[in-house]
C-alpha positions in Angstrom: 76.3 31.6 11.5 76.7 28.0 10.3 76.2 27.0 6.7 77.0 23.4 5.9 80.2 22.5 7.7 81.5 26.0 7.7 81.2 28.6 10.5 81.0 32.3 9.4 82.0 35.1 11.7 79.1 37.4 10.7 79.9 40.0 13.4 83.4 40.9 12.1 83.7 39.9 8.5 82.0 40.2 5.1 81.9 37.1 2.9 81.4 36.5 -0.8 78.5 34.6 -2.2 79.3 33.8 -5.9 76.4 33.8 -8.3 75.9 30.8 -10.7 72.8 31.1 -12.9 71.9 27.9 -14.8 69.4 29.8 -16.9 69.0 31.0 -20.5 67.5 34.4 -19.5 69.1 35.8 -16.4 69.6 39.6 -16.8 73.4 39.5 -16.6 74.7 36.1 -17.7 71.7 34.2 -19.1 72.7 31.2 -21.2 76.4 31.3 -20.4 76.4 28.4 -17.9 73.5 26.2 -19.0 75.8 23.3 -19.8 76.9 21.5 -16.6 80.6 21.5 -17.7 80.5 25.2 -18.2 78.7 25.7 -14.9 81.3 23.7 -13.0 84.2 25.5 -14.7 82.7 28.9 -13.7 82.2 27.6 -10.1 85.8 26.6 -10.0 86.8 30.1 -11.2 84.8 31.8 -8.5 86.1 29.5 -5.8 89.7 30.1 -7.0 89.0 33.8 -6.8 87.9 33.5 -3.2 84.1 32.8 -3.1 83.0 31.6 0.3 79.7 30.1 -0.9 78.2 29.4 -4.3 74.5 30.3 -5.0 73.0 28.2 -7.7 69.8 29.1 -9.4 67.8 27.5 -12.2 65.1 30.1 -12.8 65.7 33.7 -13.7 64.0 36.2 -11.4 64.6 39.3 -13.6 61.6 41.5 -14.5 59.5 39.7 -17.1 61.2 36.3 -16.6 59.8 33.1 -18.0 58.3 30.8 -15.4 59.6 27.2 -15.8 58.3 23.9 -14.3 59.7 22.5 -11.1 61.0 19.5 -13.1 63.0 21.7 -15.4 64.4 23.8 -12.5 65.5 20.6 -10.7 67.1 19.2 -13.9 69.1 22.4 -14.3 70.3 22.8 -10.7 70.7 19.3 -9.1 73.4 18.0 -11.4 75.5 21.2 -11.0 75.1 21.1 -7.2 76.2 17.5 -7.2 79.2 18.3 -9.3 80.3 21.3 -7.2 79.9 19.3 -4.0 81.9 16.4 -5.4 84.8 18.6 -6.5 84.9 21.4 -4.0 84.7 21.7 -0.2 82.6 24.8 0.4 78.9 25.5 1.1 76.3 25.6 -1.7 73.1 27.6 -1.7 70.1 26.9 -4.0 68.3 30.0 -5.2 64.6 28.9 -5.2 61.3 29.6 -3.6 59.8 26.2 -4.4 60.0 23.4 -1.8 60.2 20.5 -4.3 63.2 22.2 -6.0 64.8 22.9 -2.7 64.3 19.3 -1.6 66.0 18.0 -4.7 68.8 20.5 -4.2 69.3 19.5 -0.6 69.4 15.8 -1.6 72.1 16.8 -4.2 74.1 18.5 -1.5 72.9 22.0 -1.0 73.6 23.5 2.4 71.3 26.5 2.3 68.0 27.7 0.6 68.0 31.2 -0.7 64.3 32.1 -0.9 63.4 35.3 -2.7 59.9 35.3 -1.1 61.1 34.8 2.5 59.1 31.5 3.1 55.9 33.2 2.0 55.6 31.6 -1.5 55.5 27.9 -0.7 53.9 26.8 2.6 56.0 23.7 2.8 59.4 25.5 2.5 59.9 26.4 6.2 59.2 22.9 7.4 61.5 21.4 4.8 64.4 23.6 5.9 63.7 22.8 9.5 63.5 19.1 8.9 66.7 18.9 6.8 68.7 21.2 9.0 70.0 23.4 6.3 70.4 27.2 6.6 68.2 29.8 4.8 68.5 33.2 3.4 65.1 35.0 3.7 64.7 37.9 1.2 62.3 40.7 1.4 59.9 40.9 -1.6 56.4 42.1 -2.4 54.2 42.6 -5.4 53.9 46.4 -5.1 56.0 49.5 -4.3 53.4 51.2 -2.1 55.5 52.0 1.0 54.9 54.7 3.6 58.1 54.1 5.5 60.1 51.6 3.5 62.8 50.7 6.0 60.3 50.1 8.8 58.1 48.1 6.5 60.9 46.0 5.2 62.0 45.3 8.8 58.4 44.3 9.7 58.0 42.0 6.7 61.4 40.4 7.3 60.4 39.8 10.9 57.3 38.0 9.6 59.5 35.7 7.6 61.7 35.1 10.6 58.6 34.3 12.6 57.6 31.7 10.0 61.1 30.2 10.2 61.2 30.0 14.0 57.7 28.6 14.2 58.8 25.8 11.9 61.8 25.1 14.1 64.6 26.7 12.1 67.4 27.7 14.6 68.2 31.4 14.6 71.9 30.7 13.9 70.9 29.3 10.5 68.9 32.4 9.3 70.3 35.1 7.0 68.3 38.2 5.9 68.3 40.0 2.5 66.6 43.4 2.0 65.8 42.4 -1.6 67.3 45.2 -3.6 65.6 45.2 -7.0 62.5 43.3 -5.8 59.3 45.2 -5.2 61.1 48.5 -5.1 61.5 51.5 -7.3 64.9 53.0 -8.3 64.8 55.6 -5.5 63.6 53.0 -3.0 66.5 50.8 -3.8 68.9 53.6 -3.1 67.2 54.2 0.2 67.5 50.6 1.2 71.2 50.5 0.4 71.8 53.7 2.4 70.0 52.3 5.5 71.4 48.8 5.5 72.6 49.2 9.1 69.0 49.6 10.2 68.3 46.0 9.2 70.9 44.7 11.7 68.4 45.8 14.4 66.6 42.5 13.7 69.7 40.7 15.2 70.4 38.5 12.2 73.2 38.7 9.7 72.4 40.6 6.5 73.2 39.8 2.9 73.3 42.5 0.2 72.6 41.5 -3.4 73.1 44.4 -5.8 75.6 42.9 -8.4 75.1 44.5 -11.8 71.5 45.4 -11.0 69.4 48.1 -12.6 69.9 50.5 -9.7 73.5 50.6 -10.7 72.8 50.8 -14.4 70.3 53.6 -14.0 72.6 55.6 -11.7 75.6 55.3 -14.0 73.8 54.9 -17.3 75.7 51.8 -18.1 74.9 48.4 -19.6 75.0 45.2 -17.6 78.6 44.3 -18.6 80.0 47.7 -17.3 78.6 47.7 -13.8 81.6 46.3 -11.8 82.7 49.6 -10.3 79.1 50.5 -9.3 78.7 47.1 -7.7 82.0 47.5 -5.8 80.8 50.8 -4.4 77.8 49.0 -2.9 80.1 46.3 -1.6 82.3 48.8 0.2 79.2 50.4 1.7 77.9 46.9 2.8 81.2 46.3 4.7 80.9 49.7 6.4 77.3 49.0 7.3 78.1 45.6 8.8 76.7 43.2 6.2 77.9 39.6 6.6 77.6 38.7 2.9 77.5 40.2 -0.5 76.1 38.2 -3.5 78.1 39.0 -6.6 79.0 37.9 -10.1 82.6 39.3 -10.0 84.3 37.6 -7.1 87.9 38.7 -7.4 87.2 42.4 -7.7 84.7 42.5 -4.9 86.8 40.5 -2.6 89.7 42.9 -3.1 87.4 45.8 -2.2 86.2 44.0 0.9 89.7 43.3 2.1 90.8 46.9 1.6 87.8 48.2 3.3 88.2 45.9 6.3 91.8 46.8 6.6 90.9 50.5 6.8 88.1 50.0 9.3 90.1 47.6 11.5 93.4 49.5 11.2 
């Protein structure tokens, strides 16, 4: 898979996507990196610890989040994207489902759009991605938890997102899929999705797992957000075993060590 100028060996390796939230209300690190200088410093830290790509978001998507205007989302993300691209040579992803925000981010230097609604929220998103030549991460999401066969339905709905992408002209080598742990799923359903990650590879696209510090870990271990590193690492190890190409995490250093150890065992 190609993101920006970098080629990723998604068949044989698992890469780190570092999370950079420019928000006051994200569930884990809300308010910490609102100032551009603090955001850039945190990006530098994640890059020094081994992040392969930085995912920058300006609107929280936690349960009960506050909706903000497109202008405010652009004002939060674009300067930070510009700053990271100016100072560091690695791909940048923008976490948004709005085409206007994505356009501003791409103009600022973003190499990928991470769309939590899999191109189904904004009708102009797919064509924007195709026209600009950036990559995309298409996440599964829905507004209910009424599944009969959750894995098959996730596969079907992700396939619909892929169809939207391909009809718009987005090349298959620029598409990444995310099963959407924590979005439109109950606690038990989230565990099922993580357990069956390998089934999603049947769609023939690289898979990203995003579980970092999420409630599925907090509920399992009965731990607050700031004590969920070990639980996140357990899901990262499983992601490597199941063939995921990327994990999206807050704690880069610890998860990268777990990836390297797991890969060494599996490839030994």
